MIMAR-914365 format. One record per residue (C-alpha): residue in one letter; x, y negated, z. Coordinates in steps of 0.2 Angstrom, whole numbers, padded with zeros to 4 digits, always signed. Layout:
<recs>
AXYZ;...
</recs>
This chain:
<recs>
M+0000+0000+0000;S+0007-0017-0005;A+0009-0031+0008;E-0005-0041+0000;T-0017-0026+0000;A-0012-0022+0019;S-0015-0040+0024;A-0032-0041+0015;A-0037-0025+0022;S-0034-0030+0041;P-0051-0039+0043;S-0066-0027+0046;E-0078-0024+0032;G-0092-0032+0042;Y-0082-0048+0045;R-0077-0049+0027;R-0096-0048+0022;Y-0100-0061+0035;A-0086-0073+0029;L-0091-0071+0011;G-0109-0074+0015;L-0105-0089+0025;L-0094-0096+0011;L-0108-0092-0002;T-0121-0102+0009;V-0109-0116+0009;Y-0106-0116-0010;V-0125-0115-0012;F-0127-0131-0003;N-0113-0138-0014;F-0122-0135-0030;L-0139-0139-0022;D-0133-0156-0017;R-0125-0158-0034;Q-0139-0152-0045;I-0153-0161-0036;L-0149-0177-0046;T-0153-0167-0062;I-0172-0164-0057;L-0173-0182-0050;N-0166-0191-0065;P-0183-0195-0073;A-0190-0202-0057;I-0174-0212-0053;S-0174-0218-0071;R-0191-0224-0070;D-0188-0232-0053;L-0172-0241-0056;Q-0174-0243-0075;L-0159-0233-0081;S-0155-0228-0099;D-0149-0210-0104;G-0132-0217-0105;A-0133-0223-0087;L-0140-0206-0081;G-0125-0198-0089;F-0114-0210-0081;L-0121-0205-0064;A-0121-0186-0067;G-0103-0186-0075;P-0090-0199-0072;V-0096-0206-0056;F-0097-0189-0048;A-0081-0182-0056;L-0070-0197-0052;F-0066-0191-0034;Y-0071-0173-0036;T-0057-0171-0048;T-0044-0182-0042;A-0046-0178-0023;G-0047-0159-0027;I-0028-0157-0030;P-0021-0165-0014;I-0035-0157-0004;A-0029-0140-0011;R-0011-0143-0007;W-0017-0147+0011;A-0027-0130+0011;D-0012-0120+0005;I-0003-0125+0022;G-0017-0131+0033;V-0032-0124+0042;R-0044-0120+0028;R-0060-0117+0039;S-0058-0135+0046;I-0056-0142+0028;I-0072-0134+0022;A-0082-0139+0037;L-0076-0157+0035;A-0080-0157+0017;L-0097-0150+0019;F-0101-0163+0032;V-0095-0178+0020;W-0105-0172+0005;S-0121-0168+0015;A-0120-0185+0023;M-0118-0194+0007;T-0132-0184-0002;A-0143-0190+0012;L-0138-0208+0010;S-0142-0207-0009;G-0160-0210-0005;L-0156-0227+0001;A-0150-0233-0016;Q-0159-0249-0023;N-0149-0250-0039;L-0136-0241-0050;G-0122-0247-0040;H-0129-0240-0024;I-0132-0223-0030;A-0116-0223-0039;F-0107-0226-0023;A-0116-0212-0014;R-0112-0200-0028;L-0094-0204-0027;G-0095-0199-0008;V-0103-0183-0013;G-0089-0179-0026;L-0076-0183-0013;G-0083-0171-0001;E-0086-0157-0013;A-0068-0158-0019;G-0063-0150-0002;G-0075-0135-0003;T-0070-0123-0017;P-0051-0122-0017;P-0049-0117+0002;A-0064-0105+0000;H-0055-0096-0015;S-0039-0095-0005;I-0048-0088+0010;I-0058-0074-0001;S-0041-0070-0010;D-0034-0067+0007;L-0049-0056+0013;F-0050-0046-0002;P-0037-0035-0011;P-0034-0039-0030;E-0045-0024-0036;R-0060-0031-0028;R-0056-0050-0030;A-0066-0053-0046;S-0082-0046-0038;A-0079-0055-0022;L-0076-0071-0031;S-0091-0068-0042;T-0102-0066-0027;Y-0095-0082-0021;A-0099-0090-0038;L-0118-0085-0036;G-0119-0101-0026;V-0119-0110-0043;S-0135-0101-0049;I-0143-0100-0031;G-0139-0118-0027;G-0143-0125-0044;A-0160-0116-0044;L-0164-0122-0027;G-0160-0140-0032;L-0171-0138-0046;L-0185-0129-0037;L-0185-0139-0021;G-0181-0156-0030;G-0195-0154-0042;W-0209-0151-0029;L-0202-0162-0016;E-0201-0177-0028;E-0219-0175-0031;W-0223-0173-0013;I-0212-0186-0004;G-0203-0195-0018;W-0185-0195-0024;R-0178-0205-0009;W-0184-0193+0005;T-0179-0178-0006;F-0161-0183-0005;A-0163-0184+0014;A-0171-0167+0015;V-0158-0157+0005;G-0143-0167+0013;L-0146-0166+0032;P-0146-0147+0034;G-0128-0146+0027;I-0122-0156+0042;A-0128-0143+0054;L-0120-0129+0043;A-0103-0138+0044;L-0104-0135+0063;V-0107-0116+0060;V-0093-0115+0048;R-0080-0123+0060;L-0086-0113+0075;T-0088-0095+0067;L-0077-0094+0052;R-0060-0087+0056;E-0044-0092+0048;P-0038-0076+0040;P-0020-0070+0040;R-0011-0077+0024;T-0004-0065+0012;H+0011-0076+0011;A+0022-0087+0022;A+0019-0105+0024;S+0020-0113+0006;R+0037-0119+0001;A+0032-0123-0018;S+0031-0141-0022;M+0015-0148-0031;L+0027-0151-0046;E+0033-0133-0046;G+0015-0127-0045;F+0010-0137-0060;T+0025-0132-0070;F+0022-0113-0066;M+0004-0115-0072;A+0008-0125-0087;K+0020-0111-0093;R+0006-0098-0092;R-0002-0098-0110;S-0016-0087-0104;F-0020-0099-0090;V-0019-0114-0101;H-0031-0106-0114;M-0043-0099-0100;A-0044-0116-0092;S-0047-0125-0109;G-0061-0112-0112;A-0069-0115-0096;A-0068-0133-0098;L-0077-0132-0114;L-0091-0121-0107;A-0093-0133-0093;F-0094-0148-0105;S-0109-0139-0113;G-0117-0133-0097;Y-0115-0149-0087;G-0118-0160-0102;T-0135-0151-0107;G-0140-0147-0090;A-0140-0165-0084;F-0154-0168-0097;S-0164-0152-0095;A-0178-0161-0085;V-0177-0176-0096;F-0179-0165-0112;L-0193-0154-0105;E-0203-0169-0098;R-0199-0181-0113;V-0201-0168-0128;H-0213-0155-0120;H-0223-0166-0108;L-0221-0154-0093;S-0222-0162-0075;T-0208-0163-0063;G-0214-0149-0052;E-0217-0137-0067;V-0200-0141-0074;G-0191-0137-0057;S-0201-0122-0055;W-0197-0115-0073;L-0178-0120-0073;G-0176-0115-0055;G-0183-0098-0058;I-0172-0096-0074;A-0156-0102-0064;L-0160-0090-0049;G-0163-0075-0059;A-0154-0076-0075;G-0140-0086-0069;A-0137-0075-0054;L-0137-0060-0065;G-0125-0066-0077;T-0113-0072-0063;W-0113-0055-0055;L-0111-0046-0071;G-0096-0056-0076;G-0087-0051-0061;A-0093-0033-0060;L-0090-0029-0078;S-0073-0038-0079;D-0067-0028-0064;R-0074-0012-0071;F-0066-0014-0088;G-0051-0024-0082;R-0044-0009-0073;A-0040+0000-0089;D-0035-0016-0099;A-0033-0033-0090;R-0038-0042-0107;W-0056-0039-0103;Y-0055-0053-0090;L-0054-0066-0104;G-0061-0055-0118;L-0078-0053-0109;P-0081-0072-0107;A-0077-0075-0126;I-0090-0062-0131;A-0103-0068-0118;A-0101-0086-0124;L-0105-0081-0142;L-0119-0071-0137;S-0127-0085-0128;L-0128-0096-0144;P-0143-0090-0153;F-0154-0091-0137;S-0148-0109-0134;A-0154-0113-0152;L-0171-0105-0148;Y-0172-0116-0132;Y-0169-0132-0140;L-0179-0129-0157;W-0194-0119-0151;P-0210-0130-0153;E-0218-0125-0136;G-0210-0129-0119;R-0214-0115-0108;T-0210-0101-0121;A-0194-0111-0125;I-0188-0109-0107;V-0192-0090-0107;L-0182-0088-0123;S-0167-0097-0114;A-0165-0084-0101;P-0152-0074-0110;A-0142-0089-0113;S-0142-0092-0095;V-0136-0074-0092;F-0122-0075-0105;G-0117-0093-0103;I-0112-0091-0085;M-0102-0074-0085;Y-0086-0083-0087;L-0085-0089-0069;G-0080-0073-0060;P-0067-0067-0072;T-0060-0085-0073;F-0059-0088-0054;A-0051-0071-0052;M-0038-0073-0065;T-0033-0091-0059;Q-0029-0082-0042;G-0020-0067-0051;L-0009-0078-0063;V+0000-0088-0049;R+0010-0084-0033;P+0000-0082-0017;E+0007-0098-0010;M-0001-0108-0025;R-0018-0101-0024;A-0028-0115-0017;L-0018-0127-0029;A-0021-0116-0044;S-0040-0116-0040;A-0039-0135-0038;V-0030-0137-0055;L-0043-0126-0064;L-0057-0136-0056;F-0049-0152-0061;V-0048-0147-0079;I-0066-0140-0079;N-0073-0155-0070;A-0063-0169-0078;I-0068-0163-0095;G-0085-0154-0092;L-0093-0163-0078;G-0084-0180-0081;L-0087-0181-0099;G-0101-0169-0104;P-0116-0178-0097;L-0110-0195-0102;F-0107-0188-0120;V-0124-0181-0122;G-0132-0196-0114;L-0123-0208-0126;L-0126-0197-0141;S-0144-0197-0137;D-0145-0215-0136;A-0135-0217-0152;I-0147-0206-0162;T-0163-0211-0154;P-0167-0224-0168;R-0168-0210-0180;F-0175-0196-0170;G-0185-0204-0157;V-0189-0193-0142;D-0182-0178-0151;A-0164-0186-0150;I-0161-0178-0133;R-0166-0161-0141;Y-0153-0163-0155;A-0139-0171-0145;S-0140-0156-0132;L-0140-0143-0146;A-0126-0150-0155;T-0115-0151-0139;A-0119-0133-0135;V-0115-0125-0152;V-0098-0134-0155;S-0092-0133-0136;T-0097-0114-0135;I-0088-0109-0151;W-0072-0118-0146;A-0072-0111-0129;A-0074-0093-0136;A-0059-0096-0147;H-0048-0101-0132;Y-0053-0086-0122;A-0049-0075-0136;L-0032-0083-0138;G-0028-0081-0120;T-0030-0062-0121;R-0014-0061-0131;T-0002-0065-0117;L-0013-0061-0101;R-0005-0044-0097;E+0012-0049-0099;E+0010-0064-0088;L+0000-0054-0074;R+0015-0042-0074;A+0027-0057-0072;V+0018-0063-0057;A+0016-0046-0049;
</recs>
């Protein structure tokens, strides 16, 4: 048994499950607080008189500014500091700033609150990835990280479902408070009950520059990060306007949109996240290239269903037809997270996670919603209310094909670079 495997095996199986479940719950709150803006966008737009470009600015660059830039120094801290305390503090900050978003009176106010949410959420995932990688041995890591990544689907679904109905019942301002305040209590639970696991490496001696250089020289990591960023560009960009598209083009109510999209995200999204990790672990035992080959195939399989969603003439049927796209489109998460941890030395794990998230979110979250919003504004004179339909479809098609090419290219050097790290 390797030192890494022995160290990861030391916690009891029961505690492993508890820790993973608690970190998953934190990640659910992470995406709930992030996604809530999507379903509230139409109401915020009406109340504050904001254009599609302004909504894209809020969902993209404003949130991504601190989320991306703060993530790397926080990850460096997590590689040598107490990770449970970092997660608890981050959760407290983003939950409090989500609650404060309801006090906004103009674009500047809500932008400031979203900056705070982004700053807090920057400290959530890198230390969590590092803890999970210390708790689980390499052969179980993709499945464990895929379980953690279920927070994307569950949190996103709850954000859409709860946000849609709460907005109709209590308004968008109180909705922010209702979803933000419980996270403050959860931060205390994390600090008091999550144990700092034994690290599978001594205190880090690798500098940040050394870590960046190490990752930049891994061609498979560069291609994988590029592919993930492009899939995020499509996902975040089109997702930010899902409620706008369904309300504007198909005339569905906010509550109905939240229910439909939340159900799809919870069912299809969670299934795709789990399948990505389970299938890549299964096939990857025989050939590690499946960890990048599977996301490439899944991305291409999502495209026909994305086209059906945007082009179908009736809204409710269109949402149902989009379910396979939700399954295939998110299968990249588990394999990508696992290979990010596998392609670097143990003392660089949190930093590697932060670098991956920086690339994904700077391109995907920072630019995706803004691009779709500005493109929609630009073509509105020609297409009218259908502008958001065609802006979203064009973004999804180009980004997904480009992403699949990067993942396919990454398979060429993956096995060699994994052996070099091992």
